[in-house]
C-alpha positions as CSV (number, residue, x, y, z in Angstrom):
1,X,153.2,58.5,9.6
2,X,150.5,58.5,7.0
3,X,150.4,60.8,4.0
4,X,147.4,62.2,2.2
5,X,148.3,60.5,-1.0
6,X,144.8,60.6,-2.5
7,X,144.5,64.3,-1.7
8,X,147.8,64.9,-3.5
9,X,146.6,63.0,-6.6
10,X,143.3,64.9,-6.5
11,X,145.3,68.2,-6.6
12,X,146.9,67.1,-9.8
13,X,143.7,66.1,-11.5
14,X,141.0,68.4,-10.1
15,X,139.9,71.9,-11.0
16,X,139.7,74.7,-8.5
17,X,136.4,76.4,-7.6
18,X,136.7,79.3,-10.0
19,X,134.2,80.0,-12.9
20,X,135.3,78.1,-16.0
21,X,135.3,81.2,-18.2
22,X,137.6,83.1,-15.8
23,X,140.0,80.1,-15.5
24,X,140.1,79.7,-19.3
25,X,140.9,83.4,-19.9
26,X,143.6,83.3,-17.2
27,X,145.2,80.3,-18.8
28,X,145.0,81.8,-22.3
29,X,146.9,84.9,-21.2
30,X,149.3,83.1,-18.9
31,X,152.0,84.1,-18.3
32,X,151.6,87.9,-18.7
33,X,154.5,88.8,-16.4
34,X,157.7,87.1,-15.1
35,X,157.4,83.8,-13.2
36,X,159.5,82.9,-10.1
37,X,160.9,79.4,-9.9
38,X,162.1,78.9,-6.4
39,X,164.7,76.2,-5.5
40,X,165.9,75.1,-2.1
41,X,169.5,74.5,-3.2
42,X,172.7,76.5,-3.6
43,X,174.0,77.2,-7.1
44,X,176.1,74.7,-9.0
45,X,174.5,71.3,-8.3
46,X,172.2,69.2,-10.4
47,X,169.1,70.9,-8.9
48,X,170.3,74.4,-9.8
49,X,171.4,73.3,-13.3
50,X,168.1,71.6,-14.0
51,X,166.1,74.6,-12.8
52,X,168.2,77.1,-14.9
53,X,167.8,75.0,-18.0
54,X,164.1,74.6,-17.5
55,X,163.7,78.3,-16.8
56,X,165.6,79.2,-20.0
57,X,163.5,76.8,-22.1
58,X,160.2,77.9,-20.5
59,X,161.0,81.5,-21.1
60,X,161.7,80.8,-24.8
61,X,158.5,78.9,-25.3
62,X,156.1,81.0,-23.2
63,X,157.4,84.5,-23.9
64,X,158.0,85.6,-20.3
65,X,161.0,85.4,-18.1
66,X,161.1,82.4,-15.6
67,X,163.5,83.7,-12.9
68,X,165.4,81.4,-10.6
69,X,165.2,82.3,-6.9
70,X,167.5,80.3,-4.7
71,X,166.4,79.9,-1.1
72,X,168.6,77.2,0.5
73,X,168.2,76.2,4.1
74,X,166.3,73.9,6.5
75,X,166.6,71.0,4.1
76,X,164.7,72.8,1.3
77,X,161.8,73.6,3.7
78,X,162.4,77.4,3.4
79,X,161.9,77.3,-0.4
80,X,158.9,75.0,-0.1
81,X,157.1,77.2,2.4
82,X,157.7,80.3,0.3
83,X,155.8,78.6,-2.5
84,X,153.1,77.1,-0.2
85,X,152.4,80.7,1.0
86,X,152.5,82.3,-2.4
87,X,149.3,83.3,-4.3
88,X,148.1,80.3,-6.3
89,X,148.2,82.1,-9.6
90,X,151.0,80.3,-11.5
91,X,153.6,83.0,-11.0
92,X,155.4,81.2,-8.1
93,X,156.6,77.7,-8.8
94,X,158.7,75.2,-6.9
95,X,161.5,72.9,-8.1
96,X,160.2,69.7,-6.5
97,X,162.9,67.3,-5.3
98,X,163.4,64.2,-3.3
99,X,164.0,66.3,-0.1
100,X,160.2,67.1,-0.3
101,X,159.4,63.4,-0.2
102,X,162.0,62.6,2.5
103,X,161.2,65.6,4.7
104,X,157.6,64.5,5.2
105,X,158.8,61.9,7.6
106,X,162.3,63.2,8.5
107,X,160.8,66.3,10.3
108,X,158.4,65.8,13.2
109,X,156.8,69.2,12.7
110,X,156.6,71.3,9.5
111,X,154.7,74.4,8.8
112,X,153.3,72.7,5.7
113,X,152.1,69.4,4.4
114,X,153.8,68.9,1.1
115,X,151.3,66.4,-0.4
116,X,148.4,68.6,0.6
117,X,149.8,72.1,-0.1
118,X,151.7,71.7,-3.4
119,X,150.0,70.7,-6.6
120,X,152.3,68.7,-9.0
121,X,152.8,70.1,-12.5
122,X,155.3,67.9,-14.3
123,X,158.4,65.7,-13.8
124,X,161.6,66.7,-15.5
125,X,164.5,64.3,-14.8
126,X,166.1,61.7,-12.7
127,X,169.8,61.2,-11.6
128,X,171.2,58.0,-10.1
129,X,173.9,57.8,-7.6
130,X,177.0,55.6,-7.6
131,X,178.2,53.3,-4.9
132,X,181.8,54.4,-4.2
133,X,184.3,52.6,-2.0
134,X,187.9,53.5,-1.2
135,X,190.4,51.5,-3.3
136,X,192.0,50.0,-0.2
137,X,188.8,48.2,0.7
138,X,189.1,44.6,-0.6
139,X,185.8,44.6,-2.6
140,X,185.2,45.1,-6.3
141,X,181.5,44.2,-6.6
142,X,178.3,44.7,-4.8
143,X,178.1,41.0,-3.7
144,X,181.6,41.4,-2.3
145,X,180.6,44.6,-0.4
146,X,177.6,42.8,1.1
147,X,179.8,39.8,2.1
148,X,182.5,42.0,3.6
149,X,180.0,44.1,5.6
150,X,178.3,40.9,7.0
151,X,181.7,39.5,8.0
152,X,182.6,42.9,9.6
153,X,179.4,44.3,11.1
154,X,179.7,47.9,12.1
155,X,183.3,48.3,10.9
156,X,182.4,50.1,7.6
157,X,181.7,53.8,7.7
158,X,179.2,55.2,5.2
159,X,179.6,58.9,4.4
160,X,176.8,61.2,3.4
161,X,176.2,64.9,2.7
162,X,173.9,65.0,5.7
163,X,171.0,63.3,7.4
164,X,168.0,62.8,5.0
165,X,170.0,63.6,1.9
166,X,169.6,61.4,-1.1
167,X,173.1,60.2,-0.6
168,X,172.2,59.2,2.9
169,X,168.9,57.5,2.2
170,X,170.3,55.7,-0.8
171,X,172.7,54.0,1.6
172,X,170.1,53.3,4.2
173,X,167.9,51.7,1.6
174,X,170.8,49.4,0.7
175,X,171.4,48.5,4.3
176,X,167.7,47.8,4.8
177,X,167.4,45.6,1.8
178,X,170.6,43.6,2.4
179,X,170.6,43.4,6.2
180,X,174.1,44.8,6.5
181,X,175.4,47.1,9.2
182,X,177.4,50.2,8.2
183,X,177.9,53.2,10.4
184,X,176.5,56.4,9.0
185,X,178.9,59.4,9.1
186,X,177.1,62.6,8.1
187,X,179.0,65.6,6.8
188,X,177.9,69.1,6.0
189,X,177.9,68.7,2.3
190,X,179.2,66.2,-0.2
191,X,182.6,67.9,-0.8
192,X,184.0,67.2,2.7
193,X,182.6,63.7,2.6
194,X,184.4,63.0,-0.7
195,X,187.6,64.4,0.7
196,X,187.6,61.9,3.5
197,X,186.5,59.1,1.2
198,X,189.6,59.8,-1.0
199,X,191.8,60.0,2.2
200,X,190.4,56.6,3.4
201,X,188.8,58.0,6.5
202,X,185.4,56.6,5.5
203,X,185.0,53.6,3.2
204,X,181.6,53.8,1.4
205,X,179.5,56.5,-0.1
206,X,176.4,56.5,-2.4
207,X,177.5,59.7,-4.1
208,X,176.1,61.7,-7.0
209,X,177.7,60.5,-10.3
210,X,178.8,64.0,-11.5
211,X,180.9,64.7,-8.4
212,X,182.4,61.2,-8.2
213,X,183.1,60.3,-11.8
214,X,186.5,62.0,-12.3
215,X,187.7,60.4,-9.0
216,X,186.5,57.0,-10.3
217,X,188.2,57.5,-13.7
218,X,191.4,58.6,-11.9
219,X,191.4,55.5,-9.6
220,X,191.0,57.6,-6.4
221,X,187.6,55.9,-5.8
222,X,186.2,52.6,-7.0
223,X,182.6,52.7,-8.4
224,X,180.8,49.4,-7.7
225,X,177.3,50.1,-9.1
226,X,174.8,52.8,-10.0
227,X,171.6,53.2,-8.0
228,X,169.1,53.7,-10.9
229,X,167.0,51.1,-12.7
230,X,169.3,51.1,-15.8
231,X,173.0,51.6,-16.3
232,X,174.3,55.1,-16.6
233,X,175.6,56.3,-20.0
234,X,178.4,58.1,-18.0
235,X,179.5,54.8,-16.5
236,X,178.3,52.2,-19.1
237,X,180.4,49.3,-17.8
238,X,179.2,49.8,-14.2
239,X,176.2,47.6,-13.2
240,X,173.2,48.6,-11.3
241,X,172.7,47.7,-7.7
242,X,169.4,46.1,-8.8
243,X,171.4,43.5,-10.8
244,X,172.4,42.1,-7.4
245,X,169.7,43.4,-5.1
246,X,166.4,43.0,-6.9
247,X,164.0,45.9,-6.5
248,X,166.6,48.4,-5.3
249,X,166.4,51.9,-6.8
250,X,167.4,55.3,-5.5
251,X,167.6,58.5,-7.5
252,X,167.7,62.2,-7.2
253,X,164.8,63.6,-9.3
254,X,163.3,67.0,-10.1
255,X,160.0,68.4,-11.3
256,X,157.8,71.4,-11.0
257,X,155.0,72.2,-8.5
258,X,152.8,75.1,-7.6
259,X,150.7,76.3,-4.6
260,X,147.5,74.4,-3.9
261,X,144.6,76.2,-5.7
262,X,146.5,77.1,-8.8
263,X,144.0,76.9,-11.7
264,X,144.1,73.5,-13.4
265,X,144.2,75.2,-16.8
266,X,147.5,76.8,-15.9
267,X,148.8,73.6,-14.5
268,X,147.9,71.8,-17.7
269,X,149.5,74.5,-19.9
270,X,152.7,74.3,-17.9
271,X,152.6,70.5,-18.1
272,X,152.2,70.5,-21.8
273,X,155.0,73.0,-22.3
274,X,157.4,71.0,-20.1
275,X,156.6,67.8,-22.0
276,X,157.2,69.6,-25.3
277,X,160.6,70.8,-24.0
278,X,161.6,67.3,-22.9
279,X,160.6,65.9,-26.3
280,X,163.0,68.3,-28.0
281,X,166.4,66.9,-29.0
282,X,168.2,69.8,-27.3
283,X,166.8,69.0,-23.9
284,X,167.3,65.3,-24.4
285,X,171.0,65.7,-25.3
286,X,171.7,68.2,-22.6
287,X,170.3,66.0,-19.8
288,X,171.8,62.9,-21.3
289,X,175.3,64.6,-21.1
290,X,174.6,65.0,-17.3
291,X,173.7,61.3,-16.9
292,X,170.0,62.1,-16.3
293,X,167.0,60.3,-17.7
294,X,163.7,62.1,-18.4
295,X,160.4,62.0,-16.4
296,X,157.5,62.8,-18.7
297,X,153.8,62.4,-18.4
298,X,150.7,64.2,-17.0
299,X,150.5,66.2,-13.8
300,X,148.6,63.3,-12.2
301,X,151.4,60.8,-13.1
302,X,154.0,63.0,-11.6
303,X,151.8,63.4,-8.5
304,X,151.6,59.6,-8.2
305,X,155.4,59.3,-8.5
306,X,156.0,61.8,-5.8
307,X,153.4,60.2,-3.5
308,X,155.1,56.8,-4.0
309,X,158.5,58.3,-3.3
310,X,157.1,59.8,-0.1
311,X,155.8,56.4,1.1
312,X,159.1,54.7,0.1
313,X,161.4,57.1,1.9
314,X,159.2,57.1,5.0
315,X,160.0,53.5,5.5
316,X,163.7,54.1,5.1
317,X,163.7,57.1,7.5
318,X,161.9,55.0,10.1
319,X,164.4,52.1,9.6
320,X,167.4,54.4,9.9
321,X,166.1,56.5,12.7
322,X,167.4,59.6,10.9
323,X,166.9,63.0,12.4
324,X,167.5,66.4,10.8
325,X,170.5,68.5,11.8
């Protein structure tokens, strides 16, 4: 499947066909009423925490309430379509996430084309996963995991929170780049997958660091490596996968988007505000405590990042043969 990457980048950089004076006046007074930030996830996870923190800080800086609206379901597609179909006036925003990039190839038919229908505003943060194994598995490093899997093809079970989740595709990317064969075992959420990991029913999981870290510290799981480009401050002694598999990187990440046609002046105002928030020590320290790194830059740069992630995960989805539940 091919994605209209150039069109997505143009959405980030181009102005809409509205008189310049009207657009400028709209941006000057924006926001003049509460803004909805719609997320496709249930409360409590990294997406929800990120959205609520950004909503609080945007409210403080722009003088209007940014209200979180959670619309989980259909792999975040319900939330995305709610924003796609909203008026392009800056008062309905989307928490953009990896699911948006993955779903473009995971689903054969969608009622929207994400790269065409959502204009990128700004990146916010990035969370790596951690490669967990059960302590009974006789491997303590990534090279040992690869060697064991090659010596025992198809005998390792790899748990995930569901087909197409970042936990799933992180593992599939690892399989694709190393040539190993592990059997994917999807669960309805990360919690039951972790329960079976700790019980030894499945042996490998590319889990979110916050949900695994206490189990790693307690010895119930063994963390082999983190999936980001740098080591995590939450697991400073744990190497990255890329130290053994050059070029490997897989992260959960979040940013803001808006319906196509949102005035470029409003997009630029929101982008500047988000970047000012991320430059503040309060935001840096808060996200650092969660093990997240920041994504800063222009709307066009965030658009480029999302387009690259969409292309990257399309290859992994094709390799894995993943289908949505």
